[in-house]
Structures are given as structure tokens and as C-alpha cells.
Backbone as CSV, one residue per row, in Angstrom:
resi,resn,N_x,N_y,N_z,CA_x,CA_y,CA_z,C_x,C_y,C_z
1,MET,0.536,-1.291,-0.020,-0.186,0.273,-0.178,0.762,1.392,-0.135
2,SER,0.628,2.413,-0.763,1.223,3.271,-0.824,1.120,4.487,-0.068
3,ASP,1.800,5.572,1.049,1.396,6.595,1.436,0.143,7.315,0.975
4,THR,-0.488,7.077,-0.094,-1.626,8.111,0.195,-2.670,7.715,0.994
5,PRO,-3.702,8.968,0.987,-4.543,8.726,1.865,-5.696,7.971,1.426
6,PRO,-6.463,7.007,2.472,-7.673,5.943,2.152,-8.542,6.733,1.129
7,THR,-9.073,6.046,-0.241,-10.545,6.595,-0.620,-11.238,5.653,-0.731
8,ILE,-12.339,5.939,-1.084,-13.581,4.631,-1.283,-13.016,4.044,-3.277
9,GLU,-12.293,4.464,-3.783,-12.173,3.902,-5.091,-10.504,2.853,-4.392
10,GLY,-9.862,3.167,-4.095,-8.727,2.809,-2.886,-9.426,1.046,-2.149
11,PHE,-10.892,1.434,-1.595,-11.273,0.264,-0.735,-11.638,-0.498,-1.769
12,GLU,-12.490,0.027,-2.988,-12.739,-0.978,-4.110,-11.760,-1.597,-4.745
13,SER,-11.197,-1.466,-5.063,-9.856,-1.883,-5.365,-8.984,-3.090,-4.313
14,PHE,-9.162,-2.869,-2.809,-8.884,-3.615,-2.342,-9.887,-4.794,-2.152
15,VAL,-11.305,-4.572,-2.482,-12.019,-5.371,-2.165,-11.829,-6.516,-3.144
16,ARG,-11.829,-5.824,-4.316,-11.761,-6.462,-5.405,-10.375,-7.629,-5.694
17,THR,-8.884,-7.183,-5.101,-7.547,-7.561,-4.867,-7.525,-8.766,-4.025
18,VAL,-7.441,-7.830,-2.787,-7.369,-8.744,-1.650,-8.435,-9.656,-1.249
19,MET,-9.532,-8.980,-1.090,-10.532,-9.771,-0.798,-10.863,-11.061,-1.645
20,GLN,-10.889,-10.188,-2.647,-10.931,-11.165,-4.276,-12.242,-11.935,-4.218
21,VAL,-13.400,-10.641,-4.026,-14.713,-10.976,-4.507,-14.724,-10.962,-5.830
22,PRO,-15.483,-11.776,-6.225,-16.230,-11.954,-7.731,-16.695,-10.755,-8.310
23,MET,-16.623,-10.476,-9.439,-17.582,-9.470,-9.624,-19.258,-9.632,-10.247
24,SER,-19.407,-10.815,-9.652,-20.698,-10.967,-9.986,-21.265,-10.835,-8.261
25,ALA,-20.661,-10.793,-7.678,-20.700,-10.422,-5.806,-20.357,-8.997,-5.235
26,MET,-19.971,-8.168,-6.566,-19.482,-7.309,-6.124,-20.849,-6.295,-5.489
27,PRO,-20.296,-5.721,-3.661,-21.499,-4.933,-3.480,-21.591,-3.749,-4.482
28,THR,-22.792,-3.352,-4.114,-23.197,-1.570,-4.750,-22.180,-0.557,-4.303
29,HIS,-22.379,0.798,-4.842,-21.631,1.815,-4.537,-21.936,2.238,-3.033
30,ASP,-23.142,1.762,-2.851,-23.844,2.558,-1.645,-23.356,1.376,-0.263
31,GLU,-23.248,0.236,-0.501,-22.497,-0.946,0.326,-21.370,-0.402,0.545
32,LEU,-20.277,-0.591,-0.191,-19.135,-0.075,0.036,-18.563,1.117,0.391
33,ALA,-19.815,2.433,0.244,-19.536,3.757,0.907,-19.813,3.394,1.877
34,PHE,-21.118,2.639,2.511,-21.371,2.453,3.856,-20.172,2.060,4.776
35,ALA,-19.775,0.728,4.299,-18.533,0.009,5.291,-17.493,0.760,5.353
36,PHE,-17.141,1.766,4.326,-15.749,2.522,4.232,-16.054,3.517,4.902
37,ASP,-17.391,4.507,4.889,-17.500,5.742,5.930,-17.460,5.170,7.400
38,LEU,-18.118,4.039,7.758,-18.578,3.276,8.962,-17.036,3.008,9.495
39,ALA,-16.399,2.540,9.005,-14.535,2.758,9.281,-14.176,4.076,9.662
40,LYS,-13.950,4.716,8.590,-13.590,5.835,9.078,-14.222,6.341,10.205
41,ASP,-15.526,6.272,10.533,-15.819,6.973,11.599,-15.464,6.152,12.633
42,LEU,-14.940,5.112,12.847,-14.842,4.264,13.915,-13.482,3.647,14.170
43,ALA,-12.321,4.040,12.922,-10.773,3.486,12.798,-10.374,4.380,14.272
44,LEU,-9.124,4.395,14.757,-8.584,4.987,15.767,-7.869,5.810,14.788
45,PRO,-8.100,7.258,14.899,-7.070,8.292,13.673,-5.762,7.944,14.595
46,ASP,-5.734,7.926,15.593,-4.149,7.875,16.095,-2.970,6.861,15.091
47,ILE,-4.032,5.970,14.491,-2.971,4.858,13.806,-2.192,5.976,12.796
48,GLN,-2.657,7.129,12.708,-2.266,7.454,11.438,-1.006,8.465,11.783
49,CYS,-0.577,8.320,13.556,0.594,9.050,13.179,1.864,7.379,13.438
50,ILE,1.561,6.207,13.314,2.610,5.365,12.765,2.524,5.764,11.165
51,SER,2.417,5.988,10.375,2.384,6.023,8.832,1.107,5.968,8.241
52,LEU,0.916,6.619,7.190,-0.185,7.043,6.193,-0.459,5.427,6.086
53,ARG,0.456,4.757,5.533,0.207,3.543,5.159,-0.435,2.420,6.180
54,VAL,-0.031,2.354,7.261,-0.681,1.636,8.090,-2.082,2.299,8.852
55,TYR,-2.161,3.144,8.553,-3.654,3.959,8.570,-4.734,3.493,7.352
56,LYS,-3.814,3.369,6.277,-4.961,2.466,5.531,-5.197,1.568,5.380
57,ALA,-4.422,0.640,5.681,-4.503,-0.639,6.252,-5.110,-0.721,6.709
58,ALA,-5.134,-0.561,8.153,-6.127,-0.448,9.361,-7.429,-0.309,8.345
59,LEU,-7.746,0.851,8.071,-9.227,1.445,7.672,-9.671,0.140,6.622
60,TYR,-9.077,0.115,5.373,-9.361,-1.183,4.609,-10.095,-2.625,5.205
61,ASN,-8.667,-2.421,6.030,-9.277,-3.875,6.813,-10.627,-3.818,7.779
62,LEU,-10.820,-2.797,8.276,-12.192,-2.662,8.846,-13.299,-2.490,8.389
63,ALA,-12.779,-1.548,6.934,-14.458,-1.299,6.147,-14.490,-3.299,5.356
64,ALA,-13.513,-3.850,4.976,-13.526,-5.210,4.901,-14.543,-5.924,5.585
65,SER,-14.279,-6.026,6.490,-14.953,-6.640,8.185,-16.516,-6.287,8.274
66,ASN,-16.483,-4.464,8.102,-17.700,-3.784,8.183,-18.628,-4.592,6.417
67,LEU,-17.838,-4.659,5.628,-18.456,-4.729,4.321,-18.901,-6.682,4.822
68,ILE,-18.340,-7.283,5.170,-18.696,-8.851,5.237,-20.099,-8.818,6.026
69,GLN,-20.315,-8.057,7.042,-21.498,-8.152,8.121,-22.597,-7.508,7.268
70,PHE,-22.161,-6.391,6.392,-23.349,-6.067,6.057,-24.329,-5.801,4.659
71,SER,-22.694,-6.732,3.798,-23.228,-6.601,2.065,-24.410,-7.622,2.126
72,GLN,-25.006,-7.299,0.985,-26.280,-8.374,1.124,-26.021,-9.182,-1.054
73,ASP,-26.685,-9.731,-1.284,-25.924,-10.783,-1.975,-27.404,-10.585,-2.952
74,GLN,-26.717,-10.490,-4.073,-28.014,-10.249,-5.403,-28.555,-11.327,-6.063
75,PRO,-29.492,-11.758,-5.673,-30.110,-12.784,-6.324,-29.977,-13.302,-7.677
76,GLN,-30.212,-12.428,-8.549,-29.664,-12.440,-10.292,-28.445,-12.635,-10.454
77,SER,-27.819,-12.385,-9.656,-26.152,-12.555,-10.045,-25.416,-14.418,-10.141
78,ALA,-24.363,-14.367,-10.674,-23.991,-15.615,-10.874,-23.665,-16.324,-9.183
79,THR,-23.393,-15.410,-8.746,-22.551,-16.098,-6.973,-23.706,-15.481,-6.350
80,PRO,-25.182,-16.154,-6.139,-26.315,-15.451,-5.234,-26.174,-15.739,-3.784
81,ARG,-25.426,-16.414,-3.293,-25.490,-16.480,-2.175,-23.753,-16.567,-1.364
82,PHE,-23.109,-15.650,-2.468,-21.538,-15.553,-1.666,-21.653,-15.115,-0.588
83,TRP,-22.071,-13.323,-0.242,-22.024,-13.049,1.001,-22.639,-13.829,2.093
84,LYS,-23.632,-14.650,1.881,-24.365,-15.645,3.110,-23.660,-16.911,3.724
85,ASN,-22.843,-17.409,2.520,-22.119,-18.298,2.548,-20.747,-17.871,3.204
86,LEU,-20.093,-16.686,2.709,-18.820,-16.310,3.857,-19.641,-16.054,5.698
87,ARG,-20.150,-15.069,5.190,-20.760,-15.101,6.708,-20.832,-16.167,7.282
88,LEU,-21.485,-17.349,6.810,-21.905,-18.711,7.467,-20.453,-19.501,7.757
89,SER,-19.639,-18.951,6.531,-18.710,-19.977,7.125,-17.730,-19.328,8.221
90,LEU,-17.843,-17.833,8.175,-16.703,-17.236,9.695,-17.479,-17.162,10.672
91,GLY,-18.853,-18.076,10.827,-19.544,-17.844,11.968,-20.070,-16.693,12.532
92,MET,-20.588,-15.778,11.475,-20.949,-14.271,11.931,-22.377,-14.101,11.921
93,ASN,-23.204,-15.427,11.891,-24.527,-15.015,12.039,-24.976,-15.661,13.428
94,SER,-23.481,-16.047,14.377,-24.348,-16.803,15.549,-23.754,-15.578,16.929
95,PHE,-24.180,-15.481,17.761,-24.180,-14.742,18.916,-23.011,-14.992,19.566
96,THR,-22.092,-14.002,19.968,-20.902,-14.511,20.876,-20.784,-13.344,21.951
97,PRO,-21.283,-13.621,23.127,-21.418,-12.938,24.253,-19.854,-12.756,24.945
98,GLY,-18.866,-13.509,24.573,-18.087,-13.302,25.604,-16.961,-14.470,24.780
99,LEU,-15.913,-14.568,25.700,-14.677,-15.531,25.580,-14.675,-16.699,26.572
100,ILE,-14.513,-18.026,26.008,-14.359,-18.948,27.045,-13.383,-19.230,27.755
101,ALA,-13.360,-18.871,29.180,-12.013,-19.122,29.934,-11.940,-20.568,30.123
102,SER,-12.603,-21.158,30.618,-12.616,-22.675,30.935,-13.710,-23.468,30.648
103,SER,-13.502,-24.822,30.352,-14.368,-25.951,30.187,-14.148,-27.369,30.928
104,SER,-15.009,-28.198,31.276,-14.991,-29.282,32.225,-15.981,-30.196,31.592
105,ASP,-16.042,-31.220,31.876,-17.124,-32.127,31.847,-16.250,-33.513,32.953
106,GLY,-16.944,-34.627,32.571,-16.636,-36.003,34.017,-15.432,-36.274,34.400
107,GLY,-14.344,-36.199,33.093,-13.009,-36.228,33.204,-11.902,-35.962,32.691
108,THR,-12.691,-34.353,32.478,-11.145,-33.605,31.610,-11.571,-32.178,32.119
109,SER,-10.572,-31.092,31.933,-10.920,-29.944,31.951,-9.841,-29.427,31.405
110,GLN,-10.285,-28.169,30.757,-9.812,-27.158,30.244,-9.527,-25.810,30.744
111,SER,-8.279,-24.761,30.515,-8.446,-23.209,31.231,-7.519,-22.667,30.035
112,TRP,-8.072,-21.426,29.896,-7.073,-20.724,29.226,-6.946,-19.304,29.802
113,SER,-6.106,-18.639,29.740,-6.062,-17.229,30.443,-6.446,-16.177,29.568
114,ILE,-7.236,-15.632,29.792,-7.849,-14.267,28.994,-6.896,-13.249,29.101
115,PRO,-6.395,-12.537,28.135,-5.016,-11.115,28.721,-6.278,-10.463,28.906
116,ASN,-6.262,-9.019,29.283,-6.697,-8.109,29.854,-7.964,-7.544,28.742
117,THR,-6.994,-7.151,27.609,-7.061,-6.711,26.933,-8.379,-7.350,26.107
118,LEU,-8.779,-8.449,26.134,-9.569,-9.275,25.493,-11.127,-8.929,26.536
119,LYS,-10.699,-8.624,27.597,-11.545,-8.911,28.730,-12.898,-7.370,28.195
120,ASP,-12.540,-7.004,28.343,-13.336,-5.459,27.656,-14.140,-5.361,26.320
121,LEU,-14.147,-6.326,25.291,-14.538,-6.217,24.155,-15.650,-5.882,24.126
122,SER,-16.086,-5.272,23.335,-17.629,-5.107,23.622,-18.059,-5.674,22.583
123,LEU,-19.674,-5.838,21.964,-20.116,-6.963,21.421,-19.813,-6.933,19.800
124,ALA,-19.784,-5.310,19.331,-19.284,-5.089,18.366,-17.787,-5.680,17.445
125,ASP,-16.310,-5.528,18.963,-15.366,-5.983,18.800,-15.555,-7.489,18.857
126,LEU,-16.258,-8.217,19.518,-16.480,-9.708,19.545,-16.756,-10.336,17.798
127,GLN,-17.859,-9.348,17.153,-18.164,-9.776,15.989,-16.851,-9.356,14.530
128,THR,-16.551,-8.508,15.382,-15.324,-7.919,14.311,-14.140,-8.989,14.201
129,LEU,-14.124,-9.470,15.296,-13.106,-10.262,15.678,-13.378,-11.928,14.932
130,LYS,-14.733,-12.135,14.553,-15.055,-13.501,13.349,-14.439,-13.236,12.290
131,ASN,-14.075,-12.548,11.396,-13.343,-12.238,10.230,-11.878,-11.771,10.064
132,PRO,-11.036,-12.413,9.197,-9.745,-12.439,9.396,-9.121,-10.429,9.037
133,TYR,-9.856,-9.796,8.216,-9.793,-8.518,8.410,-10.350,-7.857,9.467
134,GLY,-11.030,-8.069,10.094,-11.380,-7.265,11.866,-10.158,-7.407,12.499
135,GLN,-9.577,-9.070,12.562,-8.517,-9.537,13.241,-7.546,-8.387,12.980
136,PHE,-7.084,-8.698,11.645,-6.061,-7.145,11.611,-6.216,-6.269,12.103
137,TYR,-7.222,-5.303,11.732,-7.301,-4.235,12.467,-7.200,-3.945,13.564
138,LEU,-8.316,-4.876,14.737,-8.158,-4.888,16.231,-6.816,-5.177,16.413
139,SER,-5.700,-5.790,15.543,-4.490,-6.079,16.381,-3.142,-4.763,15.988
140,LEU,-3.891,-4.029,15.166,-3.036,-2.751,15.318,-3.992,-2.019,16.157
141,ALA,-4.793,-1.804,15.656,-5.651,-0.629,17.175,-5.238,-1.103,18.548
142,GLN,-5.189,-2.490,18.686,-4.448,-2.861,20.467,-3.482,-2.191,20.743
143,GLN,-2.322,-2.111,19.592,-0.852,-0.849,20.053,-1.205,0.144,20.538
144,PHE,-2.291,0.553,20.961,-2.813,1.919,21.757,-3.010,1.869,22.949
145,GLY,-3.230,0.556,23.157,-3.612,0.193,24.765,-5.291,0.288,24.760
146,SER,-5.865,0.527,26.317,-6.908,0.008,26.635,-7.842,1.156,26.091
147,ILE,-7.512,2.206,24.774,-8.471,3.293,23.995,-8.821,2.422,22.857
148,TRP,-8.267,1.383,22.490,-8.440,0.857,21.181,-9.957,0.445,20.789
149,THR,-10.606,0.069,22.152,-12.299,-0.437,21.578,-13.323,0.826,22.413
150,MET,-14.199,0.968,21.438,-15.128,1.850,22.383,-16.122,1.234,23.517
151,VAL,-16.058,2.459,23.960,-17.158,2.107,24.897,-18.274,2.935,25.816
């Protein structure tokens, strides 16, 4: 990615080349603009202090996560269930109220230590973690400490 500011045209290129969305499943301009504008509103602007290239990568990845969440399939297209199938494969249609710290049954048990940064995730953050683009964005935003999630 270059050191130029993020644009809707750049995001559309990201959707085609990085996400590899087939042309038959490409979202409408309104859907692209919604996902991009929402990411601009929610992305941590301090990431720009690192570099414009890092901020653009963060913004495009958060916008991609939004797009997966909200994009609608076109029934008449050659890929009429592209977005639905993608959301299904990522488990994005299921409710996740938090992270599991431990589990056990009659003979076994297992426990994970949950980092403090994950204990305060919002529902939106938990949803964002369900896809690789959201994970990438949150991994960058988390570098700024506890301010990276909206409260």
C-alpha cells in the first residue's frame, strides 16, 4: 500500500484484489460507501501517527470487516449466495457474548488465561474478531492500549 490517503476507490480495489470478491458478487457503490464511511468513523485516528500506509491498511481492513457483516447478495447474480455463505463459514451469524475461559466434563478440564485486553471487548469488537480483516484491524488498534475499543 502506498502512502496516499484512503479513498473509496482504493477500498473498492482492495475488495477486488485482496478480498478477491468475484465481480458477480461485488457490492453496490452504496454498500461500499457505507462500509468505508463507517470504518472512517470508527477507526482509531491515532494510527495515522505511525504512518499513512498503516492507517490505510487498518481502515481498509475494518471496512472489509464491515462489508462482510452488511453486504447483501444479489439473487440474479452468478454468485447469489456469496455473502451469505461467507458469513456462514466465518460464524458471523451466531451470537458470541464473550470468550470462554474454561470448560470441563466428567473426566477432563481445560482453562485458558484471557488477556486483559480481551476482557473488555464490546459486542462489536467480538463480531469484528470473527473475520480475518477485523482481526487485522483490531491487532493494529490494540497497540494503542486500552483506548482501542469503544466503550
